[in-house]
DRENSE-219855 format. One record per residue (C-alpha): residue number from 0; x, y, z. Coordinates in steps of 0.1 Angstrom, whole numbers, padded with zeros to 4 digits. Layout:
BEGIN
[NUM [X Y Z]]
...
# end
This chain:
BEGIN
[0 [0161 -0056 0306]]
[1 [0154 -0076 0279]]
[2 [0140 -0106 0281]]
[3 [0168 -0142 0271]]
[4 [0145 -0147 0242]]
[5 [0143 -0110 0233]]
[6 [0158 -0111 0198]]
[7 [0181 -0076 0191]]
[8 [0178 -0056 0161]]
[9 [0214 -0049 0145]]
[10 [0226 -0012 0151]]
[11 [0241 -0011 0117]]
[12 [0248 0027 0121]]
[13 [0279 0030 0096]]
[14 [0257 0008 0068]]
[15 [0228 0029 0073]]
[16 [0254 0060 0065]]
[17 [0273 0044 0038]]
[18 [0238 0034 0022]]
[19 [0216 0064 0030]]
[20 [0239 0090 0043]]
[21 [0218 0092 0069]]
[22 [0214 0069 0105]]
[23 [0184 0072 0133]]
[24 [0193 0088 0163]]
[25 [0198 0065 0195]]
[26 [0156 0068 0203]]
[27 [0148 0062 0164]]
[28 [0167 0028 0166]]
[29 [0153 0019 0198]]
[30 [0118 0026 0186]]
[31 [0131 0002 0152]]
[32 [0142 -0022 0183]]
[33 [0107 -0022 0196]]
[34 [0087 -0021 0165]]
[35 [0105 -0059 0158]]
[36 [0092 -0070 0187]]
[37 [0055 -0060 0181]]
[38 [0058 -0077 0148]]
[39 [0069 -0103 0158]]
[40 [0041 -0106 0187]]
[41 [0015 -0103 0168]]
[42 [0030 -0125 0137]]
[43 [0019 -0148 0164]]
[44 [-0011 -0146 0154]]
[45 [-0018 -0128 0124]]
[46 [0008 -0143 0103]]
[47 [0027 -0106 0087]]
[48 [0055 -0119 0070]]
[49 [0081 -0145 0074]]
[50 [0107 -0127 0078]]
[51 [0120 -0127 0115]]
[52 [0158 -0133 0125]]
[53 [0172 -0101 0133]]
[54 [0193 -0094 0104]]
[55 [0166 -0104 0075]]
[56 [0141 -0082 0090]]
[57 [0164 -0051 0093]]
[58 [0176 -0055 0061]]
[59 [0140 -0062 0041]]
[60 [0124 -0039 0064]]
[61 [0134 -0014 0080]]
[62 [0163 -0007 0055]]
[63 [0136 -0016 0018]]
[64 [0115 0005 0036]]
[65 [0139 0036 0038]]
[66 [0157 0036 0010]]
[67 [0123 0045 -0011]]
[68 [0132 0075 0008]]
[69 [0169 0086 0004]]
[70 [0160 0116 -0010]]
[71 [0144 0132 0018]]
[72 [0168 0116 0044]]
[73 [0196 0128 0027]]
[74 [0189 0162 0016]]
[75 [0183 0172 0055]]
[76 [0169 0209 0049]]
[77 [0133 0192 0024]]
[78 [0133 0166 0054]]
[79 [0124 0195 0076]]
[80 [0090 0207 0056]]
[81 [0062 0194 0067]]
[82 [0050 0164 0042]]
[83 [0017 0147 0037]]
[84 [0021 0114 0036]]
[85 [-0003 0080 0025]]
[86 [0010 0040 0030]]
[87 [-0013 0022 0002]]
[88 [-0021 -0015 0019]]
[89 [0004 -0009 0046]]
[90 [0003 -0048 0055]]
[91 [0020 -0050 0089]]
[92 [0029 -0012 0090]]
[93 [0059 -0013 0065]]
[94 [0074 0011 0048]]
[95 [0049 0033 0066]]
[96 [0062 0033 0099]]
[97 [0100 0032 0104]]
[98 [0094 0060 0078]]
[99 [0069 0079 0105]]
[100 [0093 0069 0127]]
[101 [0127 0085 0105]]
[102 [0107 0120 0098]]
[103 [0084 0127 0128]]
[104 [0076 0162 0114]]
[105 [0049 0146 0086]]
[106 [0025 0136 0088]]
[107 [0018 0095 0076]]
[108 [-0016 0077 0061]]
[109 [-0011 0038 0071]]
[110 [-0041 0025 0053]]
[111 [-0051 -0015 0051]]
[112 [-0083 -0031 0039]]
[113 [-0079 -0052 0068]]
[114 [-0089 -0043 0098]]
[115 [-0072 -0068 0120]]
[116 [-0036 -0056 0106]]
[117 [-0048 -0023 0109]]
[118 [-0059 -0027 0151]]
[119 [-0024 -0038 0154]]
[120 [-0012 -0010 0139]]
[121 [-0032 0010 0165]]
[122 [-0017 -0007 0189]]
[123 [0019 -0003 0184]]
[124 [0010 0033 0172]]
[125 [0000 0039 0211]]
[126 [0028 0015 0229]]
[127 [0054 0029 0207]]
[128 [0039 0067 0214]]
[129 [0045 0074 0181]]
[130 [0023 0107 0171]]
[131 [0024 0118 0136]]
[132 [0005 0084 0125]]
[133 [-0034 0080 0113]]
[134 [-0049 0050 0103]]
[135 [-0077 0039 0081]]
[136 [-0095 0003 0068]]
[137 [-0105 0009 0035]]
[138 [-0098 0005 0001]]
[139 [-0080 0027 -0019]]
[140 [-0102 0024 -0045]]
[141 [-0132 0041 -0022]]
[142 [-0102 0064 -0005]]
[143 [-0092 0076 -0036]]
[144 [-0128 0089 -0043]]
[145 [-0134 0108 -0014]]
[146 [-0132 0149 -0013]]
[147 [-0108 0150 0024]]
[148 [-0084 0123 0010]]
[149 [-0081 0129 -0032]]
[150 [-0054 0151 -0044]]
[151 [-0037 0164 -0014]]
[152 [-0008 0144 0001]]
[153 [0028 0150 -0008]]
[154 [0039 0111 -0010]]
[155 [0025 0079 -0014]]
[156 [0043 0047 0000]]
[157 [0032 0011 -0026]]
[158 [0053 -0014 -0012]]
[159 [0047 -0052 -0023]]
[160 [0012 -0042 -0032]]
[161 [-0001 -0049 -0069]]
[162 [0019 -0047 -0103]]
[163 [0034 -0010 -0114]]
[164 [0002 0000 -0134]]
[165 [-0021 -0010 -0108]]
[166 [0000 0015 -0083]]
[167 [-0001 0035 -0103]]
[168 [-0041 0036 -0108]]
[169 [-0042 0034 -0067]]
[170 [-0017 0065 -0054]]
[171 [-0017 0094 -0083]]
[172 [-0054 0100 -0073]]
[173 [-0041 0108 -0043]]
[174 [-0015 0132 -0052]]
[175 [-0014 0162 -0052]]
[176 [0001 0181 -0082]]
[177 [0038 0176 -0080]]
[178 [0036 0148 -0054]]
[179 [0056 0116 -0059]]
[180 [0045 0081 -0058]]
[181 [0073 0057 -0046]]
[182 [0067 0021 -0060]]
[183 [0091 -0005 -0039]]
[184 [0098 -0037 -0063]]
[185 [0121 -0063 -0065]]
[186 [0119 -0074 -0108]]
[187 [0114 -0046 -0128]]
[188 [0116 -0055 -0166]]
[189 [0111 -0031 -0197]]
[190 [0080 -0045 -0211]]
[191 [0067 -0033 -0171]]
[192 [0081 0000 -0180]]
[193 [0066 0007 -0217]]
[194 [0031 -0003 -0199]]
[195 [0038 0022 -0173]]
[196 [0045 0049 -0188]]
[197 [0018 0045 -0206]]
[198 [-0007 0041 -0180]]
[199 [0006 0070 -0159]]
[200 [0001 0100 -0183]]
[201 [-0036 0088 -0187]]
[202 [-0032 0093 -0146]]
[203 [-0021 0129 -0154]]
[204 [0013 0113 -0142]]
[205 [0052 0110 -0157]]
[206 [0075 0085 -0149]]
[207 [0106 0104 -0128]]
[208 [0129 0080 -0120]]
[209 [0137 0044 -0120]]
[210 [0165 0030 -0093]]
[211 [0180 -0001 -0096]]
[212 [0202 -0012 -0067]]
[213 [0215 -0036 -0040]]
[214 [0202 -0047 -0008]]
[215 [0234 -0042 0016]]
[216 [0236 -0080 0031]]
[217 [0225 -0100 0004]]
[218 [0228 -0079 -0025]]
[219 [0194 -0088 -0039]]
[220 [0182 -0059 -0070]]
[221 [0156 -0038 -0059]]
[222 [0143 -0011 -0079]]
[223 [0121 0016 -0068]]
[224 [0097 0041 -0092]]
[225 [0091 0079 -0091]]
[226 [0059 0089 -0102]]
[227 [0052 0126 -0101]]
[228 [0020 0140 -0103]]
[229 [0018 0168 -0130]]
[230 [-0021 0169 -0143]]
[231 [-0052 0168 -0122]]
[232 [-0062 0128 -0126]]
[233 [-0095 0120 -0144]]
[234 [-0122 0117 -0121]]
[235 [-0130 0087 -0136]]
[236 [-0101 0071 -0117]]
[237 [-0099 0051 -0091]]
[238 [-0123 0028 -0114]]
[239 [-0143 0003 -0086]]
[240 [-0129 -0023 -0058]]
[241 [-0115 -0047 -0076]]
[242 [-0116 -0027 -0112]]
[243 [-0081 -0024 -0114]]
[244 [-0063 -0055 -0105]]
[245 [-0085 -0073 -0125]]
[246 [-0085 -0053 -0158]]
[247 [-0054 -0029 -0158]]
[248 [-0053 0002 -0179]]
[249 [-0032 -0009 -0202]]
[250 [-0054 -0041 -0214]]
[251 [-0082 -0021 -0218]]
[252 [-0060 0004 -0244]]
[253 [-0049 -0030 -0265]]
[254 [-0062 -0031 -0300]]
# end
């Protein structure tokens, strides 16, 4: 039975279907609801998100997270193939947790450098009985140089982590050839695109697709940038902790 103070996440089945050609099962929706409640509780101690109302949370966390993997959700055959996914800088678990719930046959690694956030996620995984997630507390610059993590992932997710060229240096070393990095963005300018085009070549990738779309409730403009790994990444990347953000690759290549 719901507590009087429990906030209920809207189902939005028609919007899920209309926008993603997919909708959660009853069990998945229940997991979304439980995740929402656990984030609200954790938010009281860790200040995880300013987005707390049910409709905003649905749009800006759940829907936004899954919009990035629309191409998997609507392709029913390929979505059944097991893939290794890494969420780099997962924070409160977005987009990684909704992706793990929606694609239970995939293994999702949730990486963050903040131990308290990872501890919360570990608790959530137990409470929601999510079996297809692993957690890591570390910096991506270190993880990206470890043999057991480098060039093994099919998909890398990066949401609200860093500028696109920095995200590319974080993500592409993690991907196997043919793998896809999904960069979740608000605005995305032509200058950013030009810089990114230059940087991904250095890292063994290419820009596969750029999708611009509007969110279904507030009509906010969003972008998903899909980078594909086409060649092995030089062992020079990622550079040591802090260097990718302090000295972005495009700056190094300017006269």
